[in-house]
C-alpha positions as CSV (number, residue, x, y, z in Angstrom):
1,M,-15.8,-15.6,0.9
2,P,-13.2,-13.8,-1.2
3,K,-10.1,-12.9,0.5
4,K,-9.8,-9.0,1.3
5,I,-6.7,-7.2,0.2
6,G,-6.3,-3.3,1.3
7,L,-4.8,-1.6,-1.2
8,I,-3.4,1.4,0.4
9,I,-2.6,4.9,-1.0
10,G,0.2,6.0,0.9
11,S,1.0,9.9,-0.4
12,T,-1.4,12.3,0.5
13,R,-0.3,15.4,-1.5
14,P,-3.1,17.2,-3.3
15,T,-1.2,16.6,-6.8
16,R,-0.3,13.2,-5.9
17,I,-0.3,10.6,-9.1
18,S,-1.2,7.8,-7.1
19,P,-5.2,7.9,-7.2
20,S,-4.4,6.2,-11.2
21,I,-2.1,4.0,-10.3
22,A,-4.7,2.4,-7.3
23,T,-7.4,2.0,-10.0
24,W,-5.3,0.4,-12.2
25,L,-3.9,-1.9,-10.0
26,Q,-6.9,-2.9,-8.2
27,T,-8.0,-4.2,-11.5
28,A,-4.6,-5.9,-12.8
29,V,-4.6,-7.3,-9.1
30,A,-8.4,-8.4,-9.2
31,Q,-8.2,-12.2,-9.1
32,P,-11.8,-14.7,-8.8
33,G,-12.1,-14.8,-4.9
34,L,-9.8,-12.1,-4.1
35,D,-11.4,-8.9,-3.5
36,V,-9.1,-5.2,-3.4
37,D,-10.4,-2.3,-1.8
38,L,-8.7,1.6,-2.0
39,I,-7.5,2.9,1.6
40,D,-6.4,6.2,1.0
41,L,-4.8,8.0,3.3
42,A,-5.3,11.3,2.4
43,K,-9.1,10.6,3.6
44,I,-8.3,8.4,6.7
45,N,-6.4,11.6,7.7
46,L,-4.5,10.3,10.9
47,P,-2.8,12.9,12.7
48,L,0.9,12.4,13.7
49,L,0.6,9.7,16.1
50,D,-1.0,10.9,19.2
51,E,-1.9,7.4,21.3
52,V,-0.4,7.6,25.0
53,E,0.2,3.7,24.8
54,Q,2.7,1.7,22.8
55,P,1.2,0.4,19.7
56,S,1.9,-3.2,20.8
57,T,-0.3,-3.0,23.6
58,G,-3.8,-2.6,21.8
59,I,-4.6,0.2,23.6
60,Y,-6.6,2.7,22.0
61,H,-7.6,5.7,23.7
62,E,-8.1,7.9,20.5
63,E,-11.4,7.8,18.6
64,H,-9.3,8.2,14.6
65,T,-7.0,5.2,16.0
66,Q,-10.4,3.0,16.9
67,R,-11.7,3.3,13.3
68,W,-8.1,2.7,12.1
69,S,-7.7,-0.2,14.1
70,Q,-11.3,-1.8,13.2
71,L,-10.4,-0.8,9.6
72,I,-7.5,-2.9,9.3
73,Q,-8.7,-5.6,10.9
74,G,-11.2,-6.4,8.1
75,Y,-8.8,-7.2,5.7
76,D,-6.2,-10.8,4.7
77,G,-3.3,-8.7,3.4
78,F,-1.9,-5.5,2.0
79,I,-0.7,-3.9,-0.8
80,L,0.8,-0.5,-0.1
81,L,1.5,1.9,-2.9
82,F,3.5,4.8,-2.6
83,P,5.9,7.4,-4.2
84,Q,9.9,7.6,-3.2
85,Y,10.8,11.3,-1.9
86,N,14.1,12.1,-1.2
87,W,15.0,8.1,-1.2
88,G,12.4,7.6,1.3
89,Y,8.7,6.3,1.6
90,P,6.1,9.5,2.6
91,A,5.4,10.1,6.4
92,P,2.0,9.7,6.3
93,L,2.3,6.1,5.2
94,K,4.9,5.1,8.1
95,N,2.3,7.2,10.8
96,A,-0.5,4.8,9.5
97,L,2.0,2.3,10.2
98,D,2.9,3.2,13.4
99,Y,-0.7,3.7,14.7
100,L,-0.8,0.1,14.8
101,Y,1.2,-3.4,15.9
102,K,-1.0,-6.3,16.7
103,E,-3.4,-5.7,13.0
104,W,-0.7,-6.0,10.5
105,R,1.5,-8.8,12.8
106,G,1.7,-12.0,10.2
107,K,-0.7,-10.4,7.3
108,P,0.7,-10.9,3.9
109,V,1.8,-7.2,2.1
110,S,3.7,-6.5,-1.3
111,M,5.4,-3.1,-2.0
112,V,4.1,-0.9,-5.2
113,S,6.5,1.9,-5.0
114,Y,7.1,4.2,-7.6
115,G,9.1,7.3,-9.2
116,G,11.8,8.3,-11.4
117,H,13.7,5.4,-11.4
118,G,11.2,2.8,-9.3
119,G,11.4,3.9,-6.3
120,F,13.4,1.1,-5.4
121,Q,15.4,3.0,-2.2
122,A,11.7,3.8,-1.0
123,A,11.0,0.2,-1.1
124,L,14.6,-1.1,0.5
125,G,13.7,1.3,3.9
126,M,10.1,0.0,3.7
127,N,11.4,-3.6,3.7
128,L,12.8,-3.3,6.8
129,V,9.5,-1.0,8.9
130,L,7.3,-3.9,7.6
131,R,9.8,-6.6,9.3
132,G,9.7,-4.6,12.2
133,L,5.8,-4.7,12.2
134,K,6.3,-8.7,11.9
135,F,4.4,-8.4,8.2
136,Q,4.6,-11.5,5.7
137,L,6.5,-10.1,3.3
138,M,5.3,-11.9,-0.6
139,A,8.2,-12.1,-3.3
140,T,5.9,-10.1,-6.2
141,N,6.4,-6.5,-5.2
142,L,6.5,-3.5,-8.1
143,Q,8.5,-0.7,-8.7
144,L,7.1,1.7,-11.2
145,T,9.4,3.8,-13.3
146,L,7.5,6.9,-14.5
147,K,8.4,7.6,-17.5
148,K,8.4,12.0,-18.5
149,D,6.8,11.7,-21.8
150,E,3.8,9.6,-20.3
151,I,3.3,12.1,-17.6
152,D,1.5,15.5,-18.9
153,E,2.1,18.9,-17.2
154,N,-0.3,18.6,-14.3
155,G,1.6,15.4,-13.6
156,Q,-0.8,12.7,-14.1
157,F,-0.7,10.1,-16.8
158,K,-1.4,11.6,-19.7
159,D,-2.9,7.6,-20.6
160,P,-2.8,4.8,-17.7
161,A,-3.4,2.0,-19.3
162,T,-0.5,2.1,-21.7
163,A,1.9,3.2,-19.1
164,L,1.3,1.0,-16.6
165,A,0.8,-1.9,-19.4
166,P,4.2,-3.4,-19.0
167,Y,3.9,-4.2,-14.9
168,A,0.2,-5.9,-15.9
169,F,1.9,-9.2,-15.7
170,N,3.7,-8.8,-13.0
171,A,0.5,-7.3,-10.5
172,Q,-1.7,-10.7,-12.0
173,Q,1.5,-12.5,-10.4
174,M,0.7,-10.2,-7.4
175,G,-2.8,-11.4,-7.1
176,A,-2.5,-15.0,-7.6
177,E,0.5,-15.0,-4.9
178,F,-2.1,-13.5,-2.3
179,L,-4.8,-16.1,-2.9
180,H,-2.6,-18.8,-3.1
181,R,-1.1,-17.4,0.0
182,L,-4.6,-17.0,1.5
183,T,-6.3,-19.8,0.9
184,Q,-3.3,-22.3,2.0
185,D,-4.8,-21.8,5.8
């Protein structure tokens, strides 16, 4: 049975470029024996954390939390795709991570940050969050630098395949690393 990776789209901004990056990444990471599903936080639409219990208890009273937990439990690992906002990561991604605890624990995770300089500051901050949630941090993480001449007047890639081609090898390595890590068990 193939291993399942959830590629979480961490931006919910209406004009976001992340869906085109996610679609490209889903294909670029693909390996035989590895399924990559897109999980769009804009569609999940979690409210700000509203559970009365600490997430570490695993006691969820809200239906949206129960659905989120069930969805996440179906995955063997995760790729977090997020832009850098003012040297940080998007609040909806942090909120989605904070809802759960046991569901994340021990799962392998890679980060794909993006921005004018690759989103490295956001990745640094997210790294701390992932350690706190006890994820297994993967060695392969991507920092995508968005170049102005590759973006149209609507903030979207003129040609996503061309713009993201320099990252194809590393994306393939990410998929290989997930497959290796998940099939060792």
